[in-house]
N, C-alpha and C positions, 0 to 999 in steps of 0.2 A: 373655640368649640361652641356651637350654637346651643343655647339652652332655652327650651320652651316648655310650656305646660300642656299636656295632652288634654283633649276634650273629655270631660267627666262623663260618667254613666248617666247622671241625671240630665246633662245637656243633651245626650243622645235621645233620652226619653222625651224631653220637651220638643226637640226637633221633629221626632217621629209623630208626636201627637198633633203638632201644628201643621205639618206639611203632608203627613200620611204617606211617606215614601217607603219603599221596600227596604227591609233591613239589609245592610251589606253582608255579603257572604263572609263568614268568619274563616280566616286561614287556619289550616290545621295540617298535621303531618299525615300523609296518606302512604301507606306501605312502610316497610321497615328494613328488611334484610339487607339488600345491596344498595339502598338508596343513600346511605350516609357516606360522605367522602371528606377527606381532609383538604381544607383550603390552604393551610400553610402552618408553619411552626415559627414561634418567636423565641429567641434565646433570652434567658434571664441573664442580664449583663453583669450582675454583681456576684459576690462570693457565695451568697446563700441561695438555696433553692427556693422556688415559689412556695408560699404558705397559704395564700388566699387569692381567689379571683372572683370578680363580680362585674356583670354587664350593667350599663346604665339603665335606670328605671323609667326614663321618659322616652317618647317616641323618637325624637331627634338624636338622642344620645344612646339608643339601645345597641348601637354598633361599637361603642367605646367600652373596652374592657379594662378594668383596674386590676393590677397585680401587685401584691405585697410579697416581700421575701424575708428571709431569715436575717438579713443584714440591716433591716429597718427601712428599706427603700419602698417608695410607692410609685408605680409607673402606670401611665395610661397609654393604651394602644388603640389605633383605629383599624378595626377588622375589615372595613370596606376597601381599604387600599389594596391594590393588586399585589399578591405574593408571587414572586418569581420562583419557578421550579428549579432553576439553575443557581439561585442565590443561596448563600449560607444562612443559617438561623440568625446569626448576628446581623447580616445585611438586611434581613426581613425586619428585625427589631429596629434597626436604624431608620428603615423606610416607613414603618407604621407607627413609630413612637410619636405621641402627642406631647408628652412632658414627663418628667420624673423628678423626685426630690427625696431627701432623707427625712422621713417622718418621725422615726424614733432611733435611739441608739441601741435598740434591741429588736428581736424578731417581732413582726407584725402578724398576728394570728388571724385577724378578721378585718374586713373592710365593709363599710355600709354607706350607700348613697342616700342623701337626704335633701330636702328642700328643692325639689325639681332638678336634682343633679347639680345644683350650684355649690353644694358642699359635700364632703366625704369624711367619714369618721374612721379612725384606725384604732384597733385594740392591740395592745402590745405586751410583751413580756416584761416591760419595765413597770407594770402594774398601773398604767394610766391609759386613758382614752383621749384622743385628740380630735378636735374638729377643725377641718381645713377648708379654706376658701380656694376652690379649684383654679379660678382665674388668676389669682395672685399667688397661689401656692404658699399661703400664709396660714399659720395656726391662729384661730380666733378664740379658742377656748380649750381648756384641759380639764378632764374629769378625773378627780382623784379620790381615793377611798379604799380601793381594793388592796389587799395585802398579799396577793398572788398574781400570777400572769392572767391577763384578761383574755379569755378564749373565744368568746362569742358576743355578738351584738345583734340587736334587732330593733327597728324603730316602731313607734306606734303606727297603726295602719292609716290613720288620718291626720295625726298631729305630729309633725316631724320634730317638734321640740322635746318630745318625751321618748326616752330610750331605755331599753332594758339590756343589761349585760350580765354575763356569767363568768366566773373566775375560778382559777385553780385553788383558791383559798376555800372553796366549798360554798360560796355565797353567790346570790344574784342580787343585783341592785337596780333600782329605778332612778332615773335622772330626768330632771326638768331643766332644760337649758335657759328657761326664762328666769330661773332663780339664780341669777349671777351673783357671785361674791364680789365684794369690793376689793379683795386682795388680788394682786398680780405677782407673777414670778419675775425673775430677772430679765426674761425675754419679753415681758409685756403681755403674757398670755393670761386670760381671765381664769381663775380657779373656781370650779364648780363642785359642790359636794352633793352626794346622793340624797334623794328625798326619802328613800326607804331601802332597807337592806334586810334580807333573810339569810341568816347564817346557818351552815350545816343543813342545807336544803335536802341533800341526798346522803346524809350521814346516818347510819343505823343507830338507833338509840342505845344498843348494847355494844357499839363499836369499841374495841379494846386497843390499848396502846401497843404498838409493835415494839420490837426490840430496839435498843439504843434510843428510846424515847421518841421515835418518829410516829406521827399520827397516821391513822389508817387513811387510805385513798378516799378523797371526798370531792374531787374536782368536778365543777360544772362544765360540761363539754359543749352544751348548746342551749340556747334560749329562743323562744318564739313569742311574739306579741300577737295574739289571735285576732281574727277579724271582728269579733264582737266588741273590741276596743277596751275591754276591762279584764280579760283573762290572759294568763301567761302560762306557757308550757316550758318545762325544764327537764333536762336529762343530764346524767352524770356518768363518770367513769366507774363508780362503785357498783352499779347494778343495771339491769335492763328495764327499770321502771321509768315511765314518763309521768311526771306530776303536773297537775294543773292548779293554778292559784288565781284567786280573785284579788285584783289590785286594790279594791276598796277595803279589804280585810285580809292582810297577809299573814295572820297569825297561824292559820291552819290550811292544810291542803283541801281543795274542793273535792277532787277525785284523783285517781291515778289508774294507770293501766300498764300491762306488761304482757309480753308474748307468752309468759308461763304463769297464767293466773292461778292455777291450782298447784303449782310447784312450791317447794319449801323455800324458806328465806335463804338457805345456804345455796340452793340451786340458782336462784335469781341473782346471786352475787357473783356468779362465775363470769358473766359477760356484761361489759359496760356498753354504753351507746356513744358513738363517735359524733353523730350529727342528727339534727332534726330539720325538716323542711315542710312547707305547706304550699298548696296550690294557690292560684290567684284568688279564688273564691273562699279559701279557708275551710273547705269541707273535709279535706283529707290531710293527714299528717304522716310523713314517712320517717322512720327511725332506722338508722344504720347501726346494726348491732355487731359486737365482736364475736358472735357465733357464726359469722359469715353469711348472715341473712339480713335482708332489709324488710321491715314490717310496715304495713300500711294500715292506718287506723281511720275510722270514720269518727269525726269529732262528736257526733250525736249518738254514737253507739260505743263509747269507750268501755262500758262495762262488759261488753262481749269480747274484748281483746282484739287482736289484729284481724282484719277482714281478709287480708292476703299476705303472703310472704314471697320473697324473691331470693333465689339462691344462684350460685355460679361464680360469684366473685370471691376474693379472699380479703378479709378485713383483719389485718394482723397488727395494725397500729391505729392510734387515735387521730392520725393525720389523714386517714382515708375517709373521704366524705361521699355523701350521695345527695341527690336533690330530685324532687318531683318536678315535672314540667309545669309551666303556668296553667296549661289547659287540663292538667291531671291525666294526660293520656300516656305518658311515659315516665320512667325513672332512669336516671343516669347516675352511675356510680364509678368511683375509682376502684383500684384494687392493688393489692400488694404484689401481684404477679406481673405488673407492668402493663396491664391492659385496662381499658374502660369498657363498661357493660351498659347496655340499654335493654330495658324490658318494656313490653306493652302492659299497661295496668290491667286491662280487661282480659289479658291472656297470660296469667302468671305462671302457668305450667309449661309454656313454650320456652325453648332455649333462648337466652338473650343474644342480642347482636354484640359481637366482640370487636372493639376498635383497637387494632394492633399497630402502634407506631412508636410508643414510648419505650425507653430502655431502662426505666426505673419505676419505682412504686408510684402509681398515679394517685394523687392526693385530692386537691380541691377541684371541684367541677361546678359548672354553672350553665343555665339556659338563658338565651336572650328572650326578653319579654315580648318584644314586638317583631323581631325577625324570626318568625316561627321556623324551627328546625335548626337554627344556629346554636352552637354550644361551644364551650371551651373546657379543656382539660389541662391540668398542670401536673408536673412530675418531678421526681428527684433527679431526673436527667437534665435539669436546668432548662426545660423548655415548657412553653405553653402552646398547645396546638388548638387550632380553630377548625371546627367541623360544621358541615351543613348537610341538608337533605335535598336531593334533587327534586323531590315531590313535596316541598315545603308548602307551596301554595296550590290550592286546588279550586280555582274559581269556577271550573266547568262542572264540578261534581256537586250534585244536589244532595243536601243533607236535611233531616227533619227540621232543623232550626234555621234553614236558609230563608224560607218565606214565612213571614208573620202577617197574619191578617187581623185587622182591627175589628173586633166584635162589638156591635152596637145593640143594646137591648131595646126591644119594642114591646111596650106593655099593653095590657088590655086586650081588646077585641082583635087588633091587628096581629098580635102574637098568636092567639088561638087560631086565626084564619091561616096564618103561615104554617103552623104546626099541622093543621088538617091537610093542607095541600102537600106538605112534605110526606105525611103518612100515606097519601094516595099514590105518590110517585114511588115510594118505597115498596108498597105492595105489588106494583107492576114489575119492579125490577128485583123482586125477592130472590131470584135465582142467582144474581150476581152480588156476592158479598163484598167485593172490592171493586167498585166501578172505576173505570179509567177515565181520565180527562181527554184521552186521545180522540174520542168520538164527538166531542163537543164542538159546536159551531164557533169558530174563532171570533166571528163578528158579533154574534149574540153574547158571547162571554165577556166582551169588552163593553157592552152597553152599561152606562151608569145606572145604578139603582136609585130610584127616587124615593127618598124616605118620607113617609107621611108626617104632616105637621100635627103633633099631638100636644095639647095643653092640659095641664092638670090643675084643677082648682086649688087655691091655697089651703082650703080646709082639708082637701084630700091629701095634700102633701103632709100636713101636720099629722093627720091620722095615720098615714103610712109610716112616717118616721117614729111614731109613738107606739107602733105595734110591738107588744111585749114579747111575742114569740120570736120576731126577727132580732130584737136586741139580745134576747137570751141566747139565741143560737150563735150570734156574732161573738158574744163574750165567751162562749164555751168552746169555740173552734177558732183559735187564733191562727192556726195553720191555713185555714181557708181564707182568712182575712189577709194573710200575707200575699196571696196570689192576686189581689186586686191592685190596680195601679195607684189608687189613692192611699192604700196602706204602705206602699213602697215609698212614695214621696212624702207622706205625712202619716206615719203609723200612730195608732191610738196609744194612749199612755200605758195600757196594759201590755203592749207589745214592745215598748221601748226598753233599751238597755238589757236585752236578754243575754244571759250568760250561760255557760255550761252548767252552772248550778241549777238553773231553771229547767233545763232539758233532762238532766239525770234524775233529779228528785231524790238524791242520796244524801244521807246525813254527813256532816262535816267530819273528816277524819282527824283525829287527834293523834299526831305522831310525836 
């Protein structure tokens, strides 16, 4: 299996600034209703049904899907290999299988690709997390410390050595794999302890003991490491509240949100959350709730509650998951009725597309990050089905973000001269509010623009940079500063390490 590192966002910016090429057209899903079709189905070969599925996170491995099952196996399949319509599910599995091995002696509830897909992590019901070298199928480290089944994993957005996990014991933990312990177990695996643990993260302060001495439900069902690199989102089985934590101070919750902001505590406890997901930019978070709805939150407007909700599926168990697409255009969800559902994020009131092929409860689902439109669904019918969209790539369709022009500022007299010329042309064409490019002479439009050579005296440079009004305005409007290329590549200190605490301006909640 080829392993390579995709070109980074900053390398794209550097290349565009140096060479001035047109930005490549971003692939996206065009259309929805009848465009999705099933590529093929893969049989789960072992005794347990699939528990988690995940596509590779790099460009060259985005077609490899990892599947874990209730028997503790981890299997990798190549979804680009041709599926035969006449072949059985087992034959398709044999044909597309890359490798498989026993990862745990218990169910594997979640899998997580890290380090450019060279390693994969598994969270198990045996209360441990294991780190696997994919090429050698060898466990390189084991994370120990939870006292319940580990239900969810999420890596740091930029540092794959840092992981957050959520457990059925009601806690979530932070792990730094650079803090290796000197101790090893009988299999030679390095034991790693957590660097921080928050216990009872979703346990109500007045939670009472149930009969026969059993504690109230407090399982952490999902965790997310947000794109600001310091914030964590958690959700649990006890209520529909999503909590947000600052990893630099985990004593208190930074803020929290719920689909029922004005409801009573008793009403919020009726429905737990089965899964959380975030888009590639980290702007939106989706929460799959046991009230048969999926809620969409804007990270910068959590105090307003969900911005949208999606209904139509049935979420009757905590194994049913949902996930937002990397481009935040669609939401894919499993369902207890044996179907999978797809909604358009910008059209929440429209009926979802229903994918009908499974014969059991559809549980784990996932989108491919680089093969836009490709997705996978798993079910209790012991199959994983691969789907795609016929209109996944739309290179001929022009979108507002397709063409990006580089804007160069012209100071002084030249700027005023150009503005005066533009105003004269505008007054002549005042009757046409939306001028078209169709009438432009193609040859004249391609003529290169000769930029005037303008030199600024050193004293004038110092004077302009020392302008107090400019500096004051810059400091007061960080949002405007974020739009400049210089602030993206090298943001000022006042803009670094922004967290959700800075955006909300709310006092810390003492729970």
